[in-house]
C-alpha positions, -999 to +999 in steps of 0.1 A: +636-172-089+631-160-054+656-165-026+656-162+011+689-146+022+683-137+058+657-139+087+651-128+122+626-137+149+619-126+184+619-152+211+582-160+216+570-146+249+541-159+270+511-137+273+519-111+299+556-121+297+588-105+284+571-086+256+541-074+275+551-037+273+559-039+236+532-031+210+530-053+178+548-025+158+576-026+184+581-063+180+580-061+142+605-032+142+630-052+162+632-081+137+633-057+108+661-037+124+680-069+131+678-080+095+688-046+080+718-045+103+733-072+081+719-059+048+732-026+035+709-022+005+675-006-001+643-025+009+616-022-017+586-034+003+575-047+037+546-071+041+534-083+075+509-108+086+488-097+116+455-110+129+442-090+159+443-055+144+421-037+169+441-010+187+473-014+166+468+019+148+470+026+111+491+003+089+511-016+114+537-025+088+545+012+081+548+019+118+573-009+122+595+000+092+597+036+104+606+026+139+633+003+124+648+032+105+639+022+070+633+049+044+602+069+049+594+062+012+592+024+017+558+010+009+543-015+034+510-032+042+494-058+064+476-090+054+451-109+075+441-145+067+441-156+104+469-181+111+480-183+075+487-145+074+525-147+076+526-174+049+503-152+028+527-123+034+556-144+021+535-155-009+526-119-016+563-110-015+571-140-038+546-129-064+558-093-063+594-104-070+584-130-096+564-103-115+594-079-114+575-053-094+600-054-066+634-071-060+639-069-022+610-076+002+608-081+039+579-104+047+567-122+079+543-116+107+537-103+142+512-106+170+510-090+205+483-111+221+490-095+255+480-061+241+449-073+223+420-051+236+386-059+249+358-046+227+326-029+236+299-025+210+283+008+222+289+033+195+254+047+200+254+044+237+237+020+261+201+030+270+195+000+293+209-033+305+243-049+307+273-041+285+294-070+273+331-069+269+344-091+240+379-104+240+394-095+206+416-126+209+385-146+205+365-123+183+393-117+157+415-147+163+402-178+179+364-179+171+352-189+137+330-160+125+310-183+103+302-211+127+305-191+159+325-220+173+359-216+190+388-232+172+392-257+200+356-269+197+361-275+160+394-292+166+377-316+190+354-327+162+384-335+140+402-354+168+371-376+171+366-380+134+402-392+129+403-413+161+431-393+176+434-403+212+442-381+242+474-402+248+485-396+212+480-358+215+498-357+249+527-376+234+530-350+206+529-323+232+556-340+252+579-343+222+572-308+211+587-294+243+617-318+241+624-310+205+620-272+212+646-275+238+669-290+212+661-261+188+677-237+213+710-257+210+714-244+175+742-219+172+744-187+153+707-181+150+694-146+142+670-137+169+660-109+193+657-115+230+677-126+260+662-160+267+646-189+248+608-190+240+590-185+273+564-212+269+588-241+266+587-263+297+619-281+308+599-299+334+573-313+310+563-349+318+538-373+304+523-376+339+517-338+341+501-338+307+478-367+316+466-350+347+452-319+329+415-315+324+401-310+290+391-274+280+358-284+263+337-302+290+319-328+269+321-366+269+350-378+249+369-345+248+407-348+244+422-313+241+438-297+271+459-267+278+489-290+275+483-304+241+472-271+225+493-241+216+497-212+241+488-176+236+520-157+229+537-125+217+563-125+189+575-116+155+593-133+127+605-120+093+624-132+062+644-112+036+634-123+000+654-112-031+653-117-068+680-136-086+691-102-101+698-088-067+714-120-055+739-118-083+743-080-082+753-080-045+769-114-044+746-125-017+746-160-001+712-175-002+698-197+025+670-212+005+650-209-027+612-206-026+597-231-050+561-220-045+528-220-026+493-235-027+462-225-008+429-244-002+396-236+015+369-259+027+341-260+053+350-238+083+346-268+107+372-287+087+399-261+091+424-284+110+428-307+080+427-282+051+465-281+050+465-317+038+444-305+008+467-275+001+497-297+004+485-323-021+477-294-045+513-280-039+530-313-046+510-318-078+515-282-089+553-285-087+556-322-097+570-332-063+564-365-046+561-369-008+594-389-010+611-358-024+603-338+008+629-342+036+612-320+063+577-311+072+565-283+093+528-284+104+516-257+127+507-272+161+476-251+168+465-283+185+483-316+187+453-332+168+460-308+138+495-323+135+482-359+140+453-356+116+474-341+087+502-366+092+476-394+091+459-381+060+492-374+041+510-405+055+541-387+065+566-397+092+567-379+126+605-384+127+607-358+098+579-335+111+584-305+134+618-317+143+624-286+165+590-288+181+561-265+174+536-240+187+526-263+216+560-256+230+571-222+218+537-206+217+514-193+189+514-156+183+489-162+155+501-136+130+537-146+134+540-184+138+539-193+101+570-173+094+587-189+124+580-223+109+597-213+077+628-203+097+627-236+116+626-254+083+656-235+070+676-242+102+666-279+100+676-283+064+710-266+072+716-288+103+709-321+086+719-311+050+683-318+037+670-307+004+634-297+005+608-287+031+571-282+032+554-258+056+517-262+064+494-239+083+456-241+089+433-211+096+399-203+109+371-201+084+384-232+067+417-222+052+450-240+046+483-228+031+514-248+021+548-235+011+577-254-006+613-243-001+646-258-012+679-257+007+708-239-010+736-261+001+770-247+009 
């Protein structure tokens, strides 16, 4: 069995905000350092999700662990499956522990979207004509490399297909901010930063949301800056251990990881692929929807949440109870790990049993994770 015994996250900063002067390796090192301040035993491996790698330097995970003061001999690496990267990092840690390869693994993700560079494809020079700067946030993070469409363009197609109205999406956005404000009323959380997530709006209103123009200027468009996630900087990490280590050091577990499932489909269907991976997950571990107490679905766009809830027929009252990326921002390589932390905190607060975390990703990916609360 694999247990989660600790975690840490940075508050999520808006682009150009509190973490603007911090590189991705700095953000990751801060949450690693926070966790190891409470854990006095050796770390076997560090696995970090990260999406926009340009300019980060060699092996971001190794940089982060060295900055955090871990042993120079600790192995580490980065995984990139776009937004599902931090969940894939956790799954990689899970498999390494289950196989007996390692016993203590730090896994999560990090993204500094503020420091994502612009790209110039001019290795051989520019003999004549204009040179184009590409935003690596788009090239590596927000544009499907297969369809050449932006994520928001593909999300609009799904909103239309599943008849998800602008009003429905705005209502999800409104509630996301209100619920995220409640999240910060939780006590004794392990985080780095001197404020709450910067993107959360206390002054959010349905009227303000309704007044915003759609980003894609086509007839019937419904997605705005208000009902989509914001660019952000941040890191989140969890400490996973084997049952052997749990017993050896008499550690108190927060949750047990039951397992994972991944699915892939057409790139343009990416927003709803988590519903496929979740059905696979539930079948794989012989769990019914009624056995799940909490659901976390990444709010890349409000329509992602709405479409997956509709397909799976799950209640909004038990979904994203502490808000989501629409409110706290979406540092794409880190958000999945933050959702796992939110799930743990939610299960602890309401004494729930099981939670499913669902994340979609560009190129047509979906990942689902099932965890179980270890009750006091």
